C-alpha positions in Angstrom: -0.5 0.1 0.4 1.0 3.8 -1.2 1.8 6.0 2.2 1.3 9.4 1.2 5.0 11.9 2.4 5.5 15.9 2.3 8.8 17.2 3.2 10.5 20.8 2.9 13.8 21.3 3.0 15.5 22.3 5.7 18.2 25.4 5.3 20.9 27.0 7.2 23.0 30.0 7.1 26.2 29.4 9.3 27.3 32.5 8.5 24.1 35.1 9.2 26.5 39.1 8.6 27.4 37.0 4.2 23.8 35.9 4.2 24.8 32.4 2.3 22.1 30.1 2.9 22.8 26.8 2.2 19.9 23.0 1.8 21.0 20.6 4.6 18.1 18.3 4.5 14.3 17.7 4.6 11.3 17.3 7.9 9.4 14.7 6.2 5.5 14.3 7.3 3.3 11.6 7.0 -0.2 11.5 8.7 -0.4 10.0 11.9 3.7 10.4 12.4 5.9 13.0 14.3 7.6 14.5 11.5 11.0 12.9 11.1 14.4 15.5 10.4 16.7 14.3 8.1 19.8 15.6 7.5 21.2 15.0 4.3 24.7 17.4 4.1 27.9 16.7 5.5 30.5 18.1 8.1 32.5 19.1 5.6 29.3 21.5 3.3 28.8 23.0 6.7 33.1 23.6 7.3 33.4 24.6 3.4 31.6 28.0 4.5 32.4 27.8 8.1 34.7 26.6 10.2 33.5 25.8 13.5 31.0 23.8 12.6 31.3 20.4 14.0 29.4 17.2 14.9 28.3 19.1 18.3 27.0 21.6 16.7 25.4 20.2 14.5 23.6 18.1 16.4 22.9 21.0 18.7 21.0 22.8 16.0 19.2 20.0 15.1 17.8 19.3 18.5 16.4 22.8 18.1 15.4 22.0 15.0 13.5 19.0 16.7 12.2 21.4 19.9 9.9 23.9 17.0 8.4 21.2 16.4 7.4 19.4 19.6 6.3 23.1 20.1 3.2 23.3 17.8 0.3 21.2 17.0 -0.2 20.3 13.1 2.4 20.2 10.2 1.0 24.0 8.8 1.8 25.3 12.4 5.1 23.9 12.3 6.2 24.9 9.4 5.5 28.6 9.9 7.4 28.2 13.0 10.2 27.3 10.6 9.8 29.2 9.0 9.5 32.2 11.0 13.0 30.9 12.9 14.5 31.6 8.9 14.5 27.0 8.5 13.0 26.2 5.8 9.9 27.9 3.2 6.1 27.1 4.5 5.4 26.9 0.6 7.7 25.1 -0.6 5.7 21.8 0.5 7.0 18.8 -2.1 4.9 15.6 -1.8 6.1 11.8 -2.7 4.8 8.3 -2.8 6.6 5.0 -1.7 5.5 1.7 -0.8 8.2 -0.4 0.6 11.3 1.4 2.5 12.9 0.4 -0.2 11.1 3.2 -2.4 10.8 5.8 0.5 15.1 5.4 0.8 14.8 6.1 -3.4 13.1 9.3 -3.0 14.8 10.8 0.1 17.8 10.0 -2.5 16.7 12.0 -5.1 15.3 14.5 -2.8 18.7 15.2 -1.5 20.2 15.1 -5.3 17.7 17.4 -6.4 18.0 20.3 -3.1 21.0 19.1 -1.1 23.9 17.2 -2.7 25.4 20.8 -5.2 25.7 23.3 -2.8 28.5 25.0 -1.4 31.1 22.6 -0.8 29.6 19.8 -1.9 30.4 17.5 -4.9 31.0 19.0 -7.9 27.4 19.6 -10.0 26.9 17.6 -13.1 26.7 18.5 -16.2 22.4 19.1 -17.8 20.6 16.4 -18.5 18.5 17.5 -20.9 15.1 15.1 -22.2 13.7 14.8 -25.7 10.9 17.4 -24.8 13.9 20.1 -23.5 16.0 18.9 -26.5 12.4 19.7 -28.5 12.1 22.7 -27.4 15.0 24.8 -27.1 15.7 23.9 -30.8 12.4 25.7 -31.6 13.3 28.4 -29.8 16.7 29.1 -32.0 14.7 28.9 -35.1 12.4 31.2 -34.0 15.6 33.5 -32.8 14.8 34.3 -28.7 16.7 31.2 -27.3 18.9 33.3 -24.7 22.1 31.8 -23.2 22.0 33.0 -19.8 20.3 35.0 -17.3 21.7 38.5 -18.6 19.0 37.7 -22.1 15.9 37.7 -20.0 16.9 41.9 -20.7 16.8 41.3 -24.3 13.3 39.0 -24.4 14.6 36.0 -24.7 13.1 32.2 -23.3 16.2 31.4 -21.2 16.7 27.4 -20.8 17.9 26.3 -17.5 17.7 29.1 -15.2 18.5 28.6 -11.4 15.9 29.9 -9.1 17.0 32.8 -7.2 18.5 32.0 -3.9 18.4 28.3 -4.5 21.4 27.4 -7.5 19.9 23.8 -7.8 16.6 24.4 -8.6 15.9 25.4 -12.0 13.4 26.1 -14.3 13.6 24.6 -17.6 12.5 28.0 -19.3 12.3 31.9 -18.5 10.8 34.2 -20.4 10.2 38.0 -19.2 8.2 40.6 -20.4 6.4 43.0 -18.1 6.0 39.9 -15.9 7.9 36.4 -15.2 6.8 33.0 -17.7 8.2 30.8 -16.5 7.6 26.6 -18.2 8.9 23.7 -16.4 8.4 20.0 -18.9 8.1 16.6 -17.6 8.6 14.4 -21.1 7.2 10.9 -19.9 8.4 8.9 -22.7 10.3 6.6 -20.6 9.6 2.8 -19.3 6.5 1.8 -17.4 9.5 1.0 -14.3 10.0 4.9 -14.2 6.3 6.2 -14.2 6.8 6.3 -10.5 9.8 9.0 -10.7 7.4 10.9 -12.6 5.5 12.5 -9.6 8.4 13.4 -8.0 9.1 15.3 -11.1 6.8 16.8 -11.0 6.9 17.6 -7.2 10.2 19.0 -7.9 9.9 21.4 -10.8 5.8 22.6 -9.6 8.4 23.8 -6.3 10.8 24.8 -7.6 8.9 27.3 -9.9 6.8 28.2 -6.7 9.6 29.6 -5.0 11.2 31.6 -8.1 7.8 32.8 -8.7 8.3 34.2 -5.3 11.5 35.4 -6.2 9.8 37.3 -9.1 6.8 38.8 -7.7 3.0 39.6 -8.4 1.7 38.5 -12.1 4.8 35.6 -12.4 2.8 32.8 -14.6 3.6 29.4 -14.4 3.3 27.3 -17.3 4.0 23.1 -18.0 4.6 21.3 -21.3 4.0 17.3 -20.9 5.0 14.8 -23.6 3.1 12.4 -22.6 2.6 8.1 -24.4 -1.0 7.9 -25.0 -0.4 4.1 -23.1 0.2 6.6 -20.0 -2.6 9.1 -20.1 -4.3 7.7 -17.3 -2.0 7.1 -14.6 -0.5 10.6 -15.2 -3.7 11.7 -14.6 -2.4 12.7 -10.8 0.2 14.5 -12.1 -1.3 17.1 -13.8 -4.0 17.7 -11.3 -0.7 18.3 -8.8 0.5 20.1 -11.5 -3.3 22.3 -11.9 -3.6 22.8 -7.7 -0.2 24.2 -8.3 -0.9 27.0 -10.8 0.8 25.6 -13.9 -1.2 26.3 -17.0 -0.8 23.0 -18.6 -0.2 22.0 -22.4 0.8 18.9 -24.3 3.8 18.7 -26.8 1.7 16.7 -29.3 -0.9 18.8 -29.7 -0.8 21.2 -32.4 -3.4 23.7 -31.0 -2.6 23.6 -27.9 1.5 24.2 -28.3 0.2 27.3 -30.4 -1.8 28.0 -27.2 1.2 28.0 -24.9 3.5 30.3 -27.5 1.1 33.1 -27.5 1.5 33.1 -24.1 4.7 32.2 -22.8 7.5 33.1 -25.4 8.2 36.4 -27.4 6.0 36.8 -30.4 8.2 37.3 -33.2 7.7 37.2 -37.3 9.4 34.1 -38.1 7.6 32.2 -34.9 6.8 28.5 -36.1 4.7 26.1 -34.5 6.3 23.6 -32.2 
C-alpha cells in the first residue's frame, strides 16, 4: 500500500552576516506520524562556509529544529514556526508516495540530489541532462530566434533555458521569459519505461516547488506553464500528475497537440515575425 509523504527543505545560514544560505536536509511529514528531521549535508559542506562547525554543533542545531516542531501542533503551524526562524519556506512543500522502505530511500536520495548535493562545499556540479522534450523545445526557440543563453538575456526578452531559481542555484526552471512579468515553463517528458513513470511524479513535485520559489522571488503576476509529452498508453496513470500541476497554479499544455502548443507559444514566448509552431 502506498504511503503519502510531504517534505520541506531545511536551510541553514552558517554565517548570517554574509547572507549565505545552504540546504542541509528535510523535515518529512506523514499522516499520524511525528515529523522526522533528516540531515543530508556533511560537516565538510558546512565547514566550507564556516570552519567552526563540528558534530556537537550540528547535533545541537538539529535538536533545536526538533524542539520547534514539538512546540507546534500540526504541519501547517510547524512549517510556519520553522519559516519564522528562517529554517524553511513554509509554502515550498513537496510530496511523493512510497510503497516500501526501498521506495522511501530512493525518493529521499532523489531529494538529496535535487536540493542538497551540489551546494557550496559539496560535490562538483553535474553536467546538465536534457530530455528529448527539452531538446526539441530549445531547437524550436532557436529557429524562432528567441533562445537566450544566460540570465542577462532576460533583459533582451529572450527565452532563457535551465535558469537557476534565485537563492536556490540547484533548482532550475526549464525555460524563463520576461516581458513585463516573468513566465516560467517546466517540462515533463513521459517517454520512459513503465518502471520510470512513478519517478515522474517526484519530478513534478520538484519542478512545481522550483517554480513556486522562483515566482515568490520574481513577484506578483508571475505565470507558470507546464509542457508535457504523454504517450497514449500513460494517459490514465498521469492524470494525478496533471492534477498536481494544476493545483500548484500551472497551465498545462500538451506537446503533441498542435493547438495546445500554439496556445502555449502565444502566452509564454516572444512573438516574432518568423515564429513557428512547435
